[in-house]
C-alpha positions as semicolon CSV with decimal commas, in nm:
position;residue;x (nm);y (nm);z (nm)
1;M;-2,131;2,144;2,492
2;Y;-2,502;2,112;2,556
3;N;-2,721;2,399;2,667
4;P;-2,708;2,359;3,048
5;R;-3,069;2,475;3,079
6;D;-3,187;2,180;2,867
7;I;-2,996;1,936;3,089
8;I;-3,124;2,097;3,410
9;E;-3,486;2,100;3,294
10;L;-3,470;1,734;3,192
11;I;-3,316;1,622;3,522
12;A;-3,553;1,838;3,727
13;A;-3,854;1,698;3,540
14;N;-3,736;1,343;3,601
15;I;-3,678;1,404;3,972
16;R;-4,025;1,552;4,012
17;K;-4,165;1,252;3,828
18;S;-3,980;0,963;3,991
19;R;-3,751;1,114;4,262
20;N;-3,441;1,017;4,062
21;P;-3,264;1,179;3,763
22;F;-3,372;0,914;3,510
23;G;-3,749;0,922;3,535
24;I;-3,773;0,550;3,609
25;P;-3,933;0,380;3,910
26;N;-3,702;0,359;4,211
27;S;-3,812;-0,002;4,254
28;Q;-3,648;-0,083;3,920
29;L;-3,333;0,119;3,985
30;N;-3,283;-0,005;4,341
31;T;-3,258;-0,386;4,345
32;W;-2,926;-0,456;4,521
33;W;-3,090;-0,554;4,851
34;R;-3,296;-0,837;4,705
35;G;-3,154;-1,170;4,812
36;M;-2,973;-1,013;5,107
37;P;-3,059;-1,123;5,462
38;G;-3,345;-0,925;5,611
39;F;-3,267;-0,595;5,781
40;T;-3,409;-0,562;6,134
41;R;-3,461;-0,213;6,271
42;R;-3,369;-0,179;6,638
43;P;-3,415;0,136;6,850
44;G;-3,143;0,388;6,772
45;D;-3,015;0,209;6,462
46;P;-2,905;0,438;6,177
47;L;-3,054;0,405;5,830
48;L;-2,820;0,288;5,556
49;L;-2,899;0,538;5,281
50;T;-2,732;0,472;4,945
51;G;-2,869;0,780;4,771
52;L;-2,915;0,549;4,468
53;M;-2,572;0,653;4,343
54;Y;-2,404;0,315;4,291
55;Q;-2,727;0,180;4,140
56;A;-2,735;0,473;3,897
57;I;-2,394;0,418;3,736
58;P;-2,505;0,175;3,460
59;Y;-2,781;0,420;3,369
60;I;-2,540;0,714;3,374
61;D;-2,304;0,523;3,144
62;A;-2,587;0,446;2,902
63;T;-2,702;0,808;2,900
64;T;-2,347;0,939;2,852
65;R;-2,286;0,716;2,551
66;H;-2,582;0,872;2,376
67;L;-2,492;1,226;2,483
68;E;-2,143;1,176;2,339
69;R;-2,288;1,078;2,001
70;L;-2,510;1,387;1,989
71;E;-2,277;1,650;2,134
72;D;-2,198;1,932;1,891
73;T;-2,432;1,785;1,628
74;P;-2,772;1,917;1,513
75;G;-2,930;1,634;1,713
76;A;-2,819;1,801;2,036
77;D;-3,093;2,062;1,992
78;Y;-3,359;1,794;2,041
79;L;-3,252;1,756;2,402
80;R;-3,463;2,056;2,488
81;F;-3,771;1,840;2,424
82;G;-3,654;1,592;2,689
83;R;-3,858;1,766;2,956
84;F;-4,170;1,627;2,787
85;S;-4,059;1,280;2,899
86;R;-4,274;1,340;3,205
87;Y;-4,569;1,238;2,987
88;I;-4,416;0,895;2,922
89;P;-4,508;0,632;3,186
90;S;-4,215;0,559;3,418
91;F;-4,224;0,185;3,360
92;L;-4,180;0,237;2,983
93;V;-3,882;0,467;3,040
94;G;-3,742;0,206;3,277
95;R;-3,774;-0,074;3,025
96;G;-3,595;0,134;2,767
97;F;-3,308;0,206;3,005
98;T;-3,282;-0,162;3,098
99;L;-3,224;-0,252;2,734
100;L;-2,941;0,002;2,717
101;T;-2,763;-0,104;3,037
102;S;-2,536;-0,401;3,099
103;K;-2,648;-0,670;3,341
104;A;-2,284;-0,726;3,437
105;S;-2,246;-0,356;3,520
106;R;-2,560;-0,358;3,733
107;Q;-2,432;-0,663;3,920
108;Q;-2,089;-0,505;3,970
109;F;-2,219;-0,188;4,133
110;N;-2,490;-0,368;4,329
111;G;-2,216;-0,598;4,460
112;I;-2,031;-0,300;4,608
113;L;-2,336;-0,211;4,818
114;Q;-2,365;-0,571;4,932
115;A;-1,995;-0,565;5,030
116;I;-2,052;-0,249;5,236
117;C;-2,330;-0,424;5,429
118;R;-2,105;-0,722;5,503
119;L;-1,822;-0,494;5,620
120;L;-2,052;-0,303;5,854
121;T;-2,186;-0,628;5,997
122;Q;-1,833;-0,767;6,047
123;S;-1,745;-0,448;6,233
124;G;-2,041;-0,487;6,468
125;V;-2,221;-0,176;6,337
126;G;-2,594;-0,181;6,400
127;F;-2,797;-0,044;6,108
128;F;-3,112;-0,108;5,909
129;Y;-3,217;-0,066;5,548
130;H;-3,554;-0,004;5,389
131;P;-3,575;0,059;5,012
132;E;-3,872;0,292;5,049
133;M;-3,664;0,521;5,272
134;D;-3,368;0,525;5,033
135;F;-3,386;0,841;4,823
136;Y;-3,166;1,019;4,575
137;S;-3,030;1,329;4,752
138;G;-3,088;1,572;4,463
139;I;-2,722;1,672;4,457
140;L;-2,704;1,703;4,079
141;L;-2,968;1,976;4,084
142;Y;-2,752;2,168;4,329
143;D;-2,436;2,108;4,122
144;L;-2,608;2,238;3,808
145;G;-2,742;2,549;3,978
146;D;-3,110;2,456;4,015
147;Q;-3,130;2,566;4,377
148;E;-3,508;2,589;4,377
149;G;-3,546;2,233;4,247
150;F;-3,285;2,106;4,491
151;V;-3,456;2,269;4,792
152;E;-3,796;2,129;4,691
153;H;-3,657;1,776;4,661
154;A;-3,439;1,799;4,974
155;R;-3,735;1,912;5,183
156;F;-3,939;1,616;5,056
157;V;-3,662;1,368;5,140
158;A;-3,587;1,521;5,481
159;K;-3,955;1,538;5,579
160;T;-4,015;1,177;5,474
161;L;-3,715;1,048;5,670
162;K;-3,815;1,244;5,980
163;L;-4,170;1,107;5,957
164;H;-4,016;0,759;5,972
165;G;-3,819;0,856;6,283
166;V;-3,479;0,859;6,113
167;E;-3,219;1,056;6,306
168;K;-2,894;0,880;6,211
169;I;-2,778;0,794;5,860
170;I;-2,491;0,588;5,717
171;T;-2,393;0,697;5,367
172;V;-2,192;0,515;5,101
173;D;-2,081;0,789;4,860
174;P;-1,936;1,141;4,883
175;H;-2,214;1,319;4,694
176;T;-2,491;1,196;4,922
177;T;-2,273;1,251;5,229
178;Y;-2,209;1,614;5,137
179;A;-2,574;1,679;5,057
180;L;-2,700;1,539;5,388
181;K;-2,424;1,679;5,612
182;E;-2,385;2,025;5,463
183;L;-2,672;2,114;5,230
184;Y;-2,983;1,971;5,399
185;P;-2,931;2,170;5,723
186;K;-2,872;2,487;5,521
187;Y;-3,143;2,454;5,256
188;A;-3,401;2,214;5,401
189;G;-3,360;2,320;5,764
190;V;-3,325;1,956;5,875
191;S;-3,019;1,790;6,028
192;F;-2,924;1,425;6,066
193;E;-2,626;1,255;6,225
194;V;-2,443;1,146;5,911
195;N;-2,143;0,914;5,884
196;P;-1,984;0,757;5,576
197;Y;-1,964;0,380;5,615
198;F;-1,584;0,368;5,621
199;A;-1,574;0,594;5,928
200;L;-1,758;0,323;6,125
201;L;-1,547;0,023;6,027
202;R;-1,312;-0,119;6,287
203;P;-0,983;-0,200;6,114
204;N;-0,900;-0,491;6,343
205;K;-1,247;-0,632;6,280
206;V;-1,215;-0,607;5,902
207;T;-0,892;-0,797;5,846
208;S;-0,520;-0,766;5,897
209;G;-0,215;-0,850;5,694
210;N;0,114;-0,732;5,557
211;G;0,326;-0,756;5,248
212;R;0,041;-0,665;5,019
213;P;0,088;-0,448;4,710
214;A;0,088;-0,070;4,738
215;V;-0,214;0,122;4,615
216;A;-0,265;0,478;4,494
217;I;-0,568;0,666;4,624
218;H;-0,794;0,884;4,414
219;D;-0,973;1,108;4,664
220;P;-1,324;1,210;4,553
221;C;-1,365;1,587;4,554
222;F;-1,640;1,601;4,817
223;Y;-1,450;1,383;5,063
224;G;-1,115;1,547;4,999
225;R;-1,182;1,915;4,939
226;Y;-1,506;1,980;5,123
227;L;-1,553;1,724;5,402
228;N;-1,191;1,651;5,500
229;L;-1,263;1,279;5,525
230;S;-0,973;1,140;5,324
231;E;-0,780;1,000;5,620
232;G;-1,039;0,738;5,714
233;P;-0,986;0,520;5,406
234;R;-0,609;0,557;5,441
235;R;-0,622;0,425;5,796
236;L;-0,827;0,128;5,683
237;L;-0,591;0,046;5,398
238;T;-0,289;0,074;5,626
239;S;-0,457;-0,166;5,868
240;L;-0,468;-0,418;5,582
241;G;-0,094;-0,395;5,539
242;L;-0,132;-0,190;5,223
243;E;0,104;0,098;5,157
244;C;-0,078;0,407;5,032
245;V;0,113;0,580;4,753
246;E;0,020;0,947;4,744
247;V;-0,030;1,094;4,401
248;R;0,004;1,450;4,285
249;N;-0,303;1,649;4,392
250;C;-0,453;1,436;4,668
251;G;-0,638;1,473;4,998
252;D;-0,762;1,828;5,053
253;F;-0,617;1,929;4,715
254;T;-0,741;1,636;4,511
255;H;-0,790;1,670;4,136
256;C;-1,139;1,612;3,991
257;C;-1,184;1,308;3,766
258;G;-1,420;1,503;3,542
259;G;-1,723;1,286;3,612
260;P;-1,961;1,567;3,718
261;A;-1,904;1,739;3,382
262;E;-2,046;1,445;3,185
263;S;-2,405;1,564;3,203
264;V;-2,318;1,897;3,040
265;S;-2,021;1,809;2,818
266;P;-1,881;1,457;2,766
267;A;-1,594;1,618;2,574
268;L;-1,498;1,832;2,875
269;N;-1,515;1,522;3,094
270;R;-1,266;1,344;2,869
271;E;-1,025;1,636;2,890
272;V;-1,033;1,659;3,271
273;L;-1,023;1,280;3,303
274;A;-0,711;1,252;3,088
275;R;-0,519;1,486;3,320
276;R;-0,623;1,294;3,630
277;V;-0,546;0,955;3,476
278;A;-0,193;1,075;3,393
279;E;-0,138;1,173;3,759
280;L;-0,267;0,839;3,885
281;K;-0,068;0,634;3,636
282;A;0,251;0,814;3,741
283;S;0,220;0,642;4,080
284;G;0,281;0,303;3,918
285;A;0,028;0,143;4,155
286;P;-0,329;0,016;4,116
287;V;-0,584;0,276;4,219
288;V;-0,844;0,271;4,495
289;T;-1,133;0,516;4,511
290;F;-1,451;0,546;4,717
291;C;-1,698;0,720;4,487
292;P;-1,917;0,544;4,229
293;I;-1,887;0,827;3,975
294;C;-1,508;0,838;4,008
295;L;-1,489;0,459;3,985
296;A;-1,697;0,444;3,668
297;N;-1,510;0,733;3,507
298;L;-1,165;0,588;3,582
299;L;-1,272;0,242;3,464
300;K;-1,390;0,396;3,140
301;A;-1,039;0,536;3,092
302;G;-0,895;0,186;3,119
303;L;-0,731;0,245;3,458
304;D;-0,660;-0,040;3,701
305;V;-0,900;0,081;3,971
306;E;-1,109;-0,078;4,245
307;D;-1,369;0,050;4,488
308;L;-1,261;0,070;4,852
309;A;-1,544;-0,158;4,970
310;S;-1,460;-0,426;4,713
311;L;-1,094;-0,420;4,816
312;L;-1,177;-0,441;5,187
313;A;-1,417;-0,728;5,125
314;R;-1,164;-0,910;4,906
315;Y;-0,895;-0,897;5,176
316;G;-1,140;-0,960;5,457
């Protein structure tokens, strides 16, 4: 296991530098919207805020591969010098990360965000998107115990969004949803009307059907345990004619996939992941999840798993 302080200091330094955990320009990380139809902002429209989570997965995978090689070796001690990366220009860090990430992976996770936009449009949901208003929430700082760093970043994000007149937000992942709904009011003193995208979809406007294969649901921890939002995706899947096979430890009592532990101990992640994969495989059905970190972690384990938005778009 790595020294948590080294990990926290590196992530905090990167967020101060670039407003994301990798220390690279947001314009390089956030490219999914290019080539999409233009987004028109109308009075009262909510902002689609991705929190940069889906976009970050290829970079997380690249970072984790290197952390796994160094864990419990003498090389792990050099991580404490990572905080000095703030002296390296962001564009150089970004170029290095690009060489380590897969183009196919970037396209896969960008495609999920594009699918979410299409689903919202099909459901008649008014919204707008602007890349310069799309910020990482800072949730990892909170998870790792850097409350001071989290509060500083959350206040910056909240203040910037309020200056742009944002009152309503549509989120796409559980980590960002939890941060904005629960943590920002408490720690930044700013509240927004926050809804995950799937809560706004109209099942009869998405698609309909029957006789389709059953699916097992992996509930992300934040949606299942802390926000009690697991029923929304189940209703959508049922509307598609898909039977939802419940697995052991689901809904409010869902089992973690181990993904959040990767930044501190890839070995611990593998241990937790193995237990969850065994529970999901016991269902005998392909798996659906609605969290980018869970999706990436379960794919890495070789599980037959698909993101909720991709499945909805495929049957739509």
